[in-house]
C-alpha positions, 0 to 999 in steps of 0.5 A: 500499499502507497501512503501519499503525503503532501507538502504545502511547498511541493506544487504537484502531484508528480513531485509528492509521487517523485519525492516519496519514491526517492525515499523509500526504494524499493527493493526487490526480493523475489522473481519467478522468470520462466527461464526454458526461452532465451527472451530480452525483456531488458534491463534486470531485474525484467524477465519473462513470466511464464503468464507472458507466453503464447498470450497473443502479445509478443514480449521479448524484445529480441524475438517472438521467443514466447510466442513461437511454437504456440499451436502445439499447446492449443493442439493439447487439451483435456478430454472432459470427464 
């Protein structure tokens, strides 16, 4: 939860939010990254999450690796019993 505070000497909501993030640093501690595809998502710690695979949206900056071979996943369906 983000708690914002207001200082009378700040002129805009942008300055309030900027001040908050400069004061309270967010420390990333745990990631769930899909490591079986070589996918450049940008600077660390950005990584490919398993929900980003075969979702119809290209998430890799260096190619369409996360959307390749999706037709194989769509063919395999469970039998309704």
